[in-house]
N, C-alpha and C positions, 0 to 999 in steps of 0.2 A: 364692701370696698376693701376691707382689711386683707381678705384672702387674695384679691386681685393685686393689691399692692405688694403682698408677700411674693407672689409669682413674678411681679415686675422686678423686685429686688433680686430674686434668684437669677432672672434673665441678665441683669447687670453684673452678676457675679461670675458669669461663665468664663471670662478671660482669666481672672485670678484663680478660679477653680482649675482650669486646664493647666495653668502654669504650675500650681502647687502639685497637682497629681502627676503631671508629666515629669517634673523634677524628681519626685520620690520614686516613680516607677523606673525612670531611666537609670538612676543609680542602683536600684535593686537588680535590674537585669544586667547592668554593666558589671556588677560584682560577679554574677555567673559567667559572663562573657570573658572577662579578663583572666579569671582563674582557670577557666576552661582552656583558653589559649596557652596559658603558662604550663598547663598539664599536658599539652600536646594534642588537644582535641580540635578538630576542624569545626568551624562554626558556619553553618549554611545561611542563617538569617538572624538578624536582630531587628525586632519589631517594636516600635513604640506606638501602642494603640492596636485595636482590632478592626476587622471589617475591611471594606474596599481600600485599596492602596491609593493614597494621595500623592506620594512622591517616594522615590527610592534612588539609591546608587549602590554600585558594587565595588568594594575595595579590592586592593591588589591581591589579597588572599582568598578572594572568592566569596566573601560574606556579603549578602544582600541586606543593606540597611534600609528599612522601610518605615514609612509613616502611615498608620492606619487612620481611618475616619473616626472611630470611636475611641476617645482618649481615656478609657476606663481600665486599662491594663497594658500588658506587653508580654513579650516572650523572647527567649533565645532558643533557636532550633539548632541543636548540634547535629553533626553528620551521623546518620543512622537512626535519628529520631523519627517516629511515625508522624509526630505533630509537635506543636509548640509546648505541649504539656510534658515532653520528654518521655513519652511512652515508646516502647521498643517496636521496631519493625523487624521481626524475626526473619521473615522471608527475604527482605531486602538485605539484611546483614549476611545471610547465608549465601546470597548471590554475589557478594562483593569479593574482589580479589583481596588477598591477605594484606597487601600494602595499604589498601583503602580502608579495610576493616580496622587496621591498627590505629587510625585517627578518629574512630567513632567513640562516642561517649560510653557505650555499653561494654566495650572491650577493655576499658580502663580498670585498674585495681580498685577495690571497693573504697579504700581510703581516699583515692583521688576523686571518685564520684561524690563521696560525702563532702569533701572539701569544696568542690565546685558548687554543690547544692547549698551548703552553709554560707557560701560567699555572698549570696543575695541578701539575706537578712543582716549579715555582718556589715555589708555596704550601707544598709539603711541606718544602722547605729552610728557608723562612721560619719555619714552625711549629717546626722543630727548633731554630733559633737562638733563638726566643722562649722555648722551654722551658728550654734550657740557660742562657740569660741569667737567667731566674727562679731556677733552682736555685743558680747561682753567687752571685747577689745576696742570696738569702735564707739559704742554708745555708753559703756559702763553699766552700772546697775543702780536703780533707785533703792535706797536703803532707809527703812523706817525703824527708828530706835524701838526695841521691844518693851516699851513702857505701857502699862495698863492705865486706861482712863476710866473704864466702866467694867464692873463685874455683874453679869446677868444673874438676877435672883433665881434660885432653884437650879443653877447650872453646876457642872462638875467643878468649875473654878470656885464658886461660892462654897460648895461643900468642902473643898480642900483648904479654904482659908485665904485665898488671894484677896488683896485689897487694892483700891485705886491708888496709883502712884508707884506700885511695885514695878521694878524693871527685871525682866527675866535674864538671868546670867547663863544658865546651862540647863540641859534636860538630859537626864541619865548620864551625866558626865560629859556630854557633848556641848561645847561652847556655842551659845546662841548670839549671833552678830546682828540679827535684824528680826523684826516682827514676822517677816516672810519666812525666815528660817524656822521660827517657832511653829508657824502654821503648817509648814510641810511635815514636821515631825508629828504634830497632833493629828493632822488629817489621816496619816498612815497608821495611827495607833488607837483606833476606836476599840473600847473594851479592854485596853491594856493599861495597867498602872504605870505612871511615869513619875520619876523623881525630879522635881524642879528646885533649883536654887535661885532665889530672887534677892535683889538688892532692895531692902526696905529701910529708908532713912539712913543709908550708909552701912547697914549691917546685913550680912548674908543670912537668909532664912530658908530652911528646907521645907518643902511642901510635897505632898503626894496627891496626884489627881488622875482620874481615869476618864479620858475623853468619851463623851456619849456619841452613839452612832445616830447621825441625822441625815435626812435627805436634803441636799442643797442644789441650787440651780447653777449650771455651768453653760458655757457657750454651746456645748454639744448636747445639752439636755440635762435632766436631773440625775444626780448620782449620790451614793451613800458615802459619808465621810465622817471622820472623828471631829467632834466639836467640844471646845473647852468652855466657852461661854464668857469670853472677855472681848473688849473692844480697845483698840490702840489709841494712844494719845497722838493725834495727827497734827498737832500744832507745827507750824513751819520750821521751828528750831529742831524738830525731831526728824526732819527729812534731809537727806543729802544724796548726791550722786557719787557713787564710789567707782573710780576708774581702776583698771587692772592692766598689768603687763600681759604679754602673750602667754607665759607659763601659767600664771594665775587664772587667766581666761580659759585656758584648756582644762585646768583643774575644776573650775566652776562648771564648765560645759560637761565634763565627765560626770560630775555630781548630779547635775540637772538631768542628764540622760538616764543615769542609774535610778534616780527618783521616779521618773516617768515609767521606766521599765518595771519597777516594783509595783507602782500603782496600777499600771495596765495589766501586769501579770496577775496581781491579786484579783482584779475584776474578772479577767478571763477564767481564772481558777474558780472564782465564785459562781460563775455561770454554770459550771459543771457540778458544783456541790449544792446549788440552789440558794446560796447566800445572796447572790446578786440577781437582779431582774433583767430580762431581755429588753424591757421597755426603755432601757438606757442606751441601747445601741443606736448609732446614727449612721445613715447611709449617704449616698452621693448628693441628695438634695440638701441635706443639712450641712454637709461639708462645703457645698457650693455657696450656701448662704453665709456661713462663717468666713469663707474665703473673701467674699465681698466685704464683709464687715472689717476684716483685718486689713484689706487693701485700702479702705477708706481711712484707717488709722495711720497707715504708713507701710513702707516696704519692709522695714524691720519686723513689724508685727506679722506681715504675711510670711516672711521667712521663718519666724518663730512657729507659726502654724504648720509650715512644711516640715520643720524638725519634729514636732509632736506627732504629726501624721506619719512621718517616716519611721519613728519608733513603733507606733501602733502596727503598721504594716509589717515591720520586721518581726514583732512578737507574734502577730497573727499567723505569719508564714511558718513559724516554728511549732505551731500546734500540730501534734502528730496525727493529722488527718490525711489519708491518701489524697493525692492531687496537689496538696500544699507541700512546700519544701520539708516541713516537719514529717510528713508522711513518707517522703522519699528517704529521709534520714532514718526513720523507723525501719523501713525495708532493708536499708544497708546495714543497720545494726543487727538485724536478724540474720542477714547473710553472713556477716562477720562471725557471729556465734556459731551458725550451722556449718559454715564452710562452703555453702552454696546458696544461690538465690532462691527465693520462694518460687513456686510454680507460677508460670505466666498467667494461667487462668485465675489463680488466687489474686495476683496483683491487679489484673484487669477488673476483677470483681470489687476489689478495694477501691480502685479509682472511680468506679461507678458510684459507690457509696459516698466517697469523698465529694464527687461532683454534686450529688444530691444534697449533701450537708451544706456545702458552700453556697449553692444556689438558694437553698432555703434560708440561709443566714442573710444573703443579699436581699431576698424578698422581704424578710422580716424587718431588716434595717430600713428599707425603702418604705414599708408600711408605717413604721414609726415616724418617719419624716412627714409623710402625708397626713398622719394623724395629728402631728403637732401643728401643721398648717391649718387643718380644718378646725382644730380647737381654738385657734386664734380668731377664726372667722365667727 
């Protein structure tokens, strides 16, 4: 019954899932779209979703805005593109009159093409900052005083000399304002020696601790992180809601976005070096499930998930794999150095490899999702 219940929960998560994914994809593609237009490129189509067309309209500049049946992606098709993946149509370009060829994507200078491609991931990061800013400005942030209640025996904290009642003041010279701030630094620093200043009975004490690398459970599955081995004093007097003005909200939002970029980038890099495991990858099934969970908590929690997902998609698209934005940027970097583009056959071959890698990644992530469901059963 548990497996059937899980499937039912996923079914009830479809609407929040579509909302979150559509929001993230729309802003990604809109980044490509708006910078393309600013660079003088004609846009033939803007699609949110793939597959059969559910609805469409054509704007006054001739761009067909379409809604596809499958909300698992989207694309911007510039004039002269062979398809939504921005692969060139050499024969079509050659047959165009000069005035029409001038507004195609592939006749633009390499820096313009690079700017248009980079605008998609950049829009994802901007979306995340905007969402986080709104959440901090409207709701504030729950702050827990970084005071220790328990030190786990045999932990890094115990070895370093932490004691119950210590209040963490700073880590490596960075002021710690909350227990959450401390956790962020520790989680990102497994195996690295950190210098702590703690307030112990009104006196500053300096300690050095090296967080241990442990596997912990997260909403998206298990992940490896740094663990110090302390528990916070969660008495009511140690909790408060901190409200922020617009500027401080933007600063916190930028810090939050950068933290997630670092964490996600470290994980993606770890996949290639073998430090991280692919069983931590989550696919659309798990994202749908988490979307439903966040929607039940509240709209702010759902928006927070959209921000995290937007950052992840932005980083993933910057990986230098042909077919992804990072692969295009790699080609343009080579073109800028060589003074001419790579042979079209080489580019086509690269795109085929990229398609295989991306498809394999999606299959693996979906397999992980199904495996998690069956393990619950």
